[in-house]
C-alpha positions in Angstrom: 83.7 -60.8 -43.6 87.2 -60.5 -42.0 89.6 -63.4 -41.9 92.3 -63.8 -39.2 95.5 -65.0 -41.1 99.0 -65.1 -40.3 101.1 -65.0 -43.5 102.4 -61.5 -44.8 99.6 -59.8 -46.7 98.9 -57.0 -49.2 97.4 -53.5 -49.1 94.1 -53.9 -47.4 94.9 -55.8 -44.3 95.5 -54.5 -40.9 97.3 -55.8 -37.7 95.1 -56.3 -34.8 95.9 -57.6 -31.3 98.0 -56.2 -28.0 101.3 -56.4 -26.3 101.9 -56.0 -22.5 105.1 -55.4 -20.8 103.6 -54.6 -17.4 105.7 -56.6 -15.1 108.6 -54.2 -14.9 106.3 -51.2 -13.9 105.1 -50.3 -10.5 101.6 -48.8 -11.2 99.7 -52.0 -12.2 101.0 -53.8 -9.0 100.2 -51.0 -6.7 96.9 -50.4 -8.2 95.7 -53.9 -7.8 97.3 -54.2 -4.4 95.4 -51.2 -3.1 92.3 -52.7 -4.5 93.1 -56.0 -2.5 92.8 -57.8 -6.1 96.5 -59.0 -6.2 96.6 -62.9 -6.0 98.7 -64.4 -3.2 99.8 -68.1 -3.0 102.9 -70.0 -1.8 103.1 -71.7 -5.2 103.4 -69.2 -7.8 102.2 -71.4 -10.4 98.9 -71.6 -8.7 98.4 -68.1 -7.7 96.1 -67.5 -10.8 93.0 -69.6 -10.3 89.9 -68.2 -11.8 86.4 -69.4 -10.8 88.2 -71.4 -7.8 86.8 -71.3 -4.3 90.2 -70.3 -3.2 91.0 -67.7 -5.7 92.7 -64.7 -4.1 92.9 -62.2 -7.2 94.8 -61.1 -10.2 98.4 -62.3 -11.4 99.8 -59.7 -13.6 101.9 -61.1 -16.5 103.2 -59.9 -20.0 102.8 -61.1 -23.4 101.6 -60.3 -26.8 99.7 -61.4 -29.8 99.0 -60.0 -33.3 96.7 -61.0 -35.8 96.5 -60.1 -39.5 93.0 -59.1 -40.5 91.9 -59.0 -44.2 89.0 -59.4 -46.4 88.2 -63.0 -46.9 88.3 -62.6 -50.7 91.8 -61.3 -50.3 93.0 -64.1 -48.0 91.5 -66.7 -50.4 92.8 -65.2 -53.6 96.6 -65.4 -52.2 96.2 -68.8 -50.4 96.6 -67.4 -46.9 96.3 -69.6 -43.8 93.0 -68.6 -42.5 92.6 -69.2 -38.6 89.0 -67.9 -38.1 86.5 -65.5 -39.4 85.5 -62.4 -37.4 81.8 -62.5 -37.5 80.4 -60.3 -34.7 81.7 -57.9 -32.2 80.2 -55.4 -29.5 81.6 -52.9 -26.9 79.8 -51.0 -24.1 80.2 -49.3 -20.9 78.3 -49.3 -17.7 79.8 -46.3 -15.5 78.8 -48.4 -12.2 82.0 -48.5 -10.6 85.6 -47.8 -11.3 86.5 -51.5 -10.6 83.4 -53.6 -10.1 81.7 -55.1 -13.1 78.0 -54.8 -13.9 76.3 -58.1 -15.0 73.4 -56.6 -17.0 75.9 -54.7 -19.4 78.2 -57.6 -19.7 75.0 -59.8 -20.8 73.8 -57.0 -23.2 77.4 -56.8 -24.6 77.3 -60.6 -25.4 73.8 -60.2 -26.8 74.7 -57.4 -29.2 77.5 -59.4 -30.5 75.5 -62.3 -31.3 72.9 -60.0 -32.8 75.5 -58.4 -35.2 76.7 -62.0 -36.1 73.2 -63.0 -37.0 73.5 -65.8 -34.5 71.6 -67.0 -31.6 72.9 -68.6 -28.2 72.1 -72.0 -29.8 75.1 -71.1 -32.2 77.7 -70.6 -29.6 80.1 -73.7 -29.2 82.6 -72.3 -26.7 82.8 -69.2 -24.4 86.2 -68.0 -23.4 85.6 -66.0 -20.1 87.4 -62.9 -19.1 87.7 -64.4 -15.5 90.4 -62.7 -13.8 90.5 -64.8 -10.6 89.0 -62.1 -8.3 86.4 -62.8 -5.8 84.0 -59.9 -7.0 84.4 -60.2 -10.9 84.2 -63.9 -11.7 80.7 -64.5 -10.3 79.3 -61.5 -12.0 80.5 -62.9 -15.4 79.0 -66.2 -14.8 75.7 -64.6 -13.8 76.0 -62.6 -17.0 76.3 -66.0 -18.9 73.3 -67.4 -17.1 71.2 -64.2 -18.0 72.2 -64.7 -21.4 71.4 -68.5 -21.8 68.4 -68.3 -19.6 68.9 -71.5 -17.9 69.0 -73.7 -21.0 71.9 -75.9 -21.8 74.9 -73.7 -23.0 78.0 -74.0 -24.8 81.3 -75.4 -23.4 83.1 -72.6 -21.3 86.5 -72.2 -20.2 89.0 -69.4 -18.8 92.7 -69.0 -19.9 94.3 -66.7 -17.4 95.2 -69.8 -15.1 97.6 -70.7 -17.6 99.7 -67.4 -18.0 97.9 -64.8 -15.9 96.3 -61.3 -16.9 98.4 -59.8 -19.6 96.2 -56.6 -19.5 96.1 -55.0 -22.9 97.2 -58.1 -24.7 94.8 -60.5 -22.8 91.9 -60.6 -25.4 93.9 -61.3 -28.3 96.2 -63.8 -26.7 93.3 -65.7 -25.0 91.7 -66.0 -28.4 94.7 -67.3 -29.8 94.8 -70.0 -27.1 91.4 -71.3 -28.2 91.7 -71.0 -32.1 93.4 -74.4 -32.3 90.2 -75.9 -31.1 88.6 -75.2 -34.6 91.4 -77.5 -36.0 91.3 -80.6 -33.4 88.0 -80.1 -31.6 89.6 -80.1 -28.1 88.9 -77.3 -25.7 91.6 -76.5 -23.1 90.3 -76.7 -19.4 90.5 -74.0 -16.7 94.0 -74.3 -15.2 94.1 -74.5 -11.5 90.4 -74.9 -11.0 90.4 -77.5 -8.3 87.3 -76.5 -6.4 84.7 -74.6 -8.3 83.1 -72.0 -6.5 79.3 -72.6 -6.4 78.8 -69.0 -7.4 80.8 -69.8 -10.6 79.5 -73.0 -11.5 78.0 -73.3 -15.0 77.1 -76.3 -17.1 79.7 -77.0 -19.7 82.6 -75.5 -17.6 85.7 -77.3 -18.7 87.6 -78.5 -15.7 90.9 -80.6 -15.1 91.5 -82.0 -18.5 90.7 -81.1 -22.2 87.1 -81.9 -23.8 86.4 -82.9 -27.2 83.7 -80.6 -28.4 80.6 -82.2 -30.2 80.9 -79.5 -32.7 83.3 -76.4 -32.8 82.1 -73.7 -35.3 82.2 -70.5 -32.9 84.2 -68.9 -30.2 82.7 -66.1 -28.1 85.6 -64.3 -26.4 85.0 -62.0 -23.5 87.4 -59.0 -22.6 86.1 -56.9 -19.4 88.0 -54.3 -18.1 88.0 -51.6 -15.4 85.9 -48.4 -15.8 83.1 -50.8 -16.9 84.5 -51.4 -20.4 83.0 -54.7 -21.9 84.2 -56.0 -25.2 82.9 -59.3 -27.0 84.4 -60.7 -30.1 82.7 -63.8 -32.0 85.0 -65.8 -34.3 83.7 -68.6 -36.4 85.5 -71.4 -38.0 86.5 -71.1 -41.8 84.7 -73.7 -43.6 86.7 -73.8 -46.9 89.6 -75.7 -47.9 93.1 -74.5 -46.9 96.1 -74.3 -49.6 
């Protein structure tokens, strides 16, 4: 079992995460603009609005996040602050399109991560969506979620990019970090700038407008879906032991 910790560690640990400084480069902007996927809004603070009926695309931003990963036994022996346990993961590609996602393969990636973790959909308490704010991508991810949960009552669901945009290579790690505090206080942050939910993006459990206190908070399923059909899913569970 791998633990996500923060304090400096000994041999046997590794750093995992990502950093993006894309806002000073031309290529990402030109690429998204040519695809018609770059968001526009008179108020820059509201430009990134995943799942909203009036979303217009991606807001490219920069940021970074690194975790220390180490064996749970090592983290416990040195009294490290443990933020969560990496319990399952999966990666696949669909080769359907350079940019357009594939609902079936996204659902398969989530199912595979659950299988590896020895969990079922009933064990998922929070899903953090990749949800970039594009008209094509957001509904596909929601349909994949519906496929996975089969119409039954699902977990709480949120998206993080509305707060700080799409940090590209840092997105998965940074968005997971934004949700890990839910293990401590049971509060799940809402989807920022989600004022009018697109019917195609509606899902029971979607957290809108204000934080929601979860009935239980034991696990987070974190989606990171990129261009070229690369789908990555990470499942992190709450550490049940005592902290120093």
